[in-house]
N, C-alpha and C positions, 0 to 999 in steps of 0.2 A: 544496777541492771548490767547484765553482760549479754554477749552473743554466743549462741550455742548452735552447734551442728547436731542434727538428730537423724536417727533412722528408726522408722516406725511401720507398722503393718496396718492396713485398712481392714475392713470387715470382709473384703473379698480375698484376702491373704496376699495382696500385692504390697511390695515393699516401696516406701516412700522415703526420700531424702530431701533435706532442706536446711534452712536457717531460721532461728526464731530468737527473739530477745526476751530475756527474763531475769529474775533476781537470783535464782538458783536453779540447779538441775531439776530439783524437785518441783519447782514452779513451772518449768518448761515441760515436764511430764504431765502435769495437771492440765496444762493448755492442750497438749496433745490428746489426752483423754476427752476433754471437752469437745474436741473435733472428731470424736469417734475414732481415733487412732491408737494402736497399742504401741507404746514406747519400747524400742529394742535397745537403743544406746543413745545417750545424751552427753556430748562432750563440749566443754567450753573451748572456744576458738583459741584463746591465749594459751591454754594448757596444750592443746593439740600442736601448736606451733613450737612451743617449748620442747616437746618431746621430739619433734621432727628435727630441730636444731641440734639436739643432743645425739642424734643417730645418723647413720649414713643416708644421704638422699641425693639423687641425681639433680634435683632442683630445690635448693634450700631457700632461695629468695624469689622475688618477682623480676621479670625482665626489665632491662632499661627502657624498652619501648613503653611497657605498661606503666612504669613509673613516670615517665615523661607525660603520658596521656593523663594519668590521674592528677599529677601536680597541675597541669594546665586547666583541667576541668575544676579542680578546687579552687585555683586562684580566681578563675572567671566568676564562679559562683559567690566567693568571698567578697570580690569586689563590687558585686552587684548589691550587696547588703543582706544577703540570705544568712541567717543564723548558722554557725559552724556545724552543729549537729545536724541540721537539715541538709547542708551542703554534702556532708560525708554520706549521708543516706541517699541523696541524689546521685552522687558519683558511684556509690556501691550498686544501686539499681540499674545504671547504665552499663555496668561492666558485665562482660559475658563470661569471665573466667570465675568458676565457683571458688577457688582458693583465694583470689584476689578480693572477691566480694566478702568473703567471710573474714578476711583481715581488715578491711574497711569498716565492717560493722563491728568488729572487736575494738578498733580505734574509737568509733562512735560511742560504744558503750562506755569507755573509759571517760570520754568527754562528758557524757551525760551523768557520770558519777561526780563531776566536779573537778576532774584532773585537767591539766593543761593539754594542748594537742601534741606538743613534744613527748609529754609522758605517755600518751596513747601510742604514739609511733615507737617509743622505747620498748613496749611490750612485744614488738616484732622487729628485732634489730637486723634480722637477715633480709627483711623486705625493705627497711628503711635505714640506710647507712648513717654512720655517726655524723658525717657532713650534713646530711639532710636534717637529722634531729637537732643539731647544734644551731643551725641556720633558723629553723622554725622556732626554737626556744628563744633566740635573740629577737626574732620578730614579735613574739608575744609580749616579751619583756618591754620592748620599746614602743609597743601599741601600733606597730605597722606590719601586721601579719599579712595583710593583703599585698602590699608592696614586696615583701620578702617571698611570698609564694609565687609572684610574678617573676622575680629573678631566679628563683629555683626551677620554675618552668623553663625559662630561656636556657638555663644551664643544662638541665637534663636533656632538653631537646637538641642542644648544640652537640652534647656528647653522643647521643643516639644518632645524629646525622653523620658525625665524623666516623663512628663505628660502622655504620651502613655503608658509607662511601668506601671505606677500606674493604669491607666484605664483599661488596658489589665488584670492586676492582680485582679481588683475588678469585672470583668464581671461574673466569676464562682460564688463567694459568693453571688452576688446580684441575679443572676438567680436561685441559690438554695434557697434563702429566698423567692423569689416570688413564685416559685413552691411549696415549703412547706406551705406557707400561703394559697395559692389558694386550694391545695389538702385537707388540713385540714378544711378550711372553707366549701368546697364542702361536705366533709363527714359529718360535723356537721349539715349543713343546710339540706341535702337531704337524706343521706344514714342512718345516725344514727336515725332519728325520725321513720323510717319505720321499723328498727330492734327492737328498744326498745318499740315501741307502743304496742307489745304484753304483756308487763309486766305492762303497765299503768292501765289496767282494773282489776288487781288482787288487793285483799283486803290486802295483806301482805305488810310489809314495804320494800321498795327497799334499796339496800346498798346505802351508802352516795355517793360513787363514781359515781353510775349510776344516782342517783338524780341530782347531780351537772352537769353531762353530758347532761341530758334532760333539765335542766334549761339553760345551755349555748347554747344548740341548739335551744331552743325556742326563746331565747334572739336574736340570730343571724337572725332567720327567721323573727321575728316580727320588729326588730329595725335596720336592716342593713342599710337602707337609712340614718337614724339619726346617726348611728356610723360612716359612710363614711363622712357625713357632719361635724360631730364633730371633727374627725381626721384633715380634711382639715382646719377647723376653728382654731384648736389648732396649726397647722403648720403655718398658715398665721399670727396668733397672735404672735408666737414666732419670726417669721421673722421680723414682724413690730416692735417688742421690740428691737430686736438686730440691727435695723437700728439707733437706738438712741445711741449717743456716750457713755453716762454714762453707760447703761446696757451692751453694747457691751465691753466696756473696763473692766468691772467686770467679764464679761463671759470669756474673754481672759486671764484675771488674773487667774481664776480658772483653765483654760486649762494648764497653765504653772505649776501649783502646783500638777497636777494629775501625778501619777507615770510614766506610759508609754506614755500617750498622751502629757505630758509635754515635755519629751525628744524628741518626734516626732516633736512637734511643734517648739521647739528650733532649731532642725536640719534643718528643711525645710526653716525656715525664715533665719537662719544664712547662709546656703548655698545660697539662693537667694541674701542676702545682700552682701556677700563677693564676689560672682561672679559678681554682678553688679558693685561694687566699683572697682574691678580688671580691668573690661574693660574700665571703665570711666577713671581711673587713667592712664591706659596705652595709652589712646587715647588723653591725653593731657588736659582733663578737670581739672580746678582748684580743689584742694582736698576739699575745703568747699562746692563748688558746687556739687562735686561728692557725698559728704556725704549727702547733701540735697536731691539729686535725688534718691540715693540709699535708703534712709529712706522710700521713697514712694513705694517701691516694697515690703516692709515688711507688712504682713497682720495683725500680732498680734500687737495691740496698744501699750501695755507696752513696747515691744521691739522697736517699732517705736519712742516712745517717749524717750527711752534711747539713741537712735541715735541722735535725735534732741538735747538732753541735751549734748551729747558728742560733737556735732558740735559746740556748744556754747563754751566749754571748749578748743576745738582745736583752735578756733578763738581767744581765750585768751592767746594762747601760749602753751597749754598742748599737750602731745603726743597723738596719736589716740588710742594706746593700752590702756593706763592709763584712758583715758576718757570713752572708751567702757567698761573697766573692773569695773568702779565705780558702774554700775547698777547691776552687778553679774547676769545678765541674759544670757550672751553669754558664750559658752563653753570655758573652760580654755585653750584648745589646740589652738583654734582660737586666743585667746589673745596673747598667746606666739608666734605664727607665725607671727602676725601683728607687735609685738615688735620686733622681729627678722628682719623682712622686713624693718622696720623704721631704725633700727641700721645699717644695712648693705646696705641700699639704694636699696633694692629689694622688695619694698612694693608691686608692682603689682604681682610678681612671688609668694610671700608668701600668698597674698590673693587667688591667683588661686589655690595654694596647699590646703589651708584651705577650699575653696569651694569643691574641689575634695574630700577631706576627709569627709566633712559633707554629700556630696551626696552619697558616698559609705556607710556611717553609715546609712543614711535614707533608702537606698535601702535594706541593710541587716536587718533593723528593720522591714520594711514593709513586707519583705518576711518571716520573722519569725512570725510575727503577722498573716499573711495569712495562713501560715502553720499550725498555732493553730486553726485559725478561721474556716477553711474548715471542719476538722473532728468534731469540736465542734458543727457546724451546723447540721452535719448528726447525731450525737448523740443526740441533742436536738430534731430533727425531729423525730427520732426513739422513744425517751421517750414520745413525745405527742401522736404518733400512738400507742404505748404500753398502755398508759393510756386509750385511747379510746377503745382498744380491751379488757382491763381488765373490764371496765365499762359495756361492752356488755356481757362478759363471766360470771362475778360474779352472776348475777341473774340466769343464766343457771346452775351454780354449785349448786345453792340453790333452784332449780325448785320444789323439792319435799316439802320444807317448804312452797314456795309460794302457791302450790296447796292446801295443807292442811289449 
């Protein structure tokens, strides 16, 4: 039995859309006819998602917030003793997003066919990442799926909270920059020309600041479409170049060498790596497989390569801490905690402590940077406005010389 999305017409000619479970598309069409509906199209959810993943789409998966909510609900229902297929149905019915609901029903259909929950998630790889699927598979194999789902819920919620904090912290600076650019551009394009136009007809030489302001204003008025196109083209070109592995690796290497950005990049990727490795190791995933999956959550390519190289050394018998320390890309505190966890048999706990420490450090660094950035933006905007005012006032101060 599978989950199918349908489009059908009723007797009044009104279009109806929805989800139905059935053995085949033919079976679903028969169910629709029994309900006095004329089937127009019937598509299996898994096939529709597969087509969406193979083509361009602005939204190829489900949001981290939705994933965190789904995981928490599924963990709670599973721990209460509700059968897995009923838990999936309940979570699907509680969800307001049609696409997410159809995905959950597609997973439930696979489970009802006798497949494992991880296999059902594998039908929708863009919705459920490899880390998620591997952890669920380990939980099913160990017989502790409810505990593993609870850990996954904590993990996904923690990541969502961190992302939300960063997003909320960036709202004010971004709004300030947009407002500053908009106000200054408006002044240069409309207000300034009307004010300085009175000085352009004089035979005397205008101050350099005023001349530069007039030239900037004329440029913005005459070439603003080309300026917008140029900025958009430059942004697209930069994005296109960074899609190539070589330039992207060099760019990521430069980020690691920058004073503050490098520290932030190391902290974010180390926290993500250690948190992922902790949950995988605690869920019973073999350490080599856990290292391989954890490397995929690292966005910085040199750090990802370092984990891949460390995985090879661990396979050859080396310790995790020494293998990771060889690259000199990870913070010393994280290496010491991993070494202590290996020696004391508490690797999962030490990885969790390392992740928590790195997350606190990243939060503090971001807060400090934003604390500096906000007044800096205000001062910068004030300096630009002051420059415009001075460019207008200087000719007025010299009005007697301009008249003579």
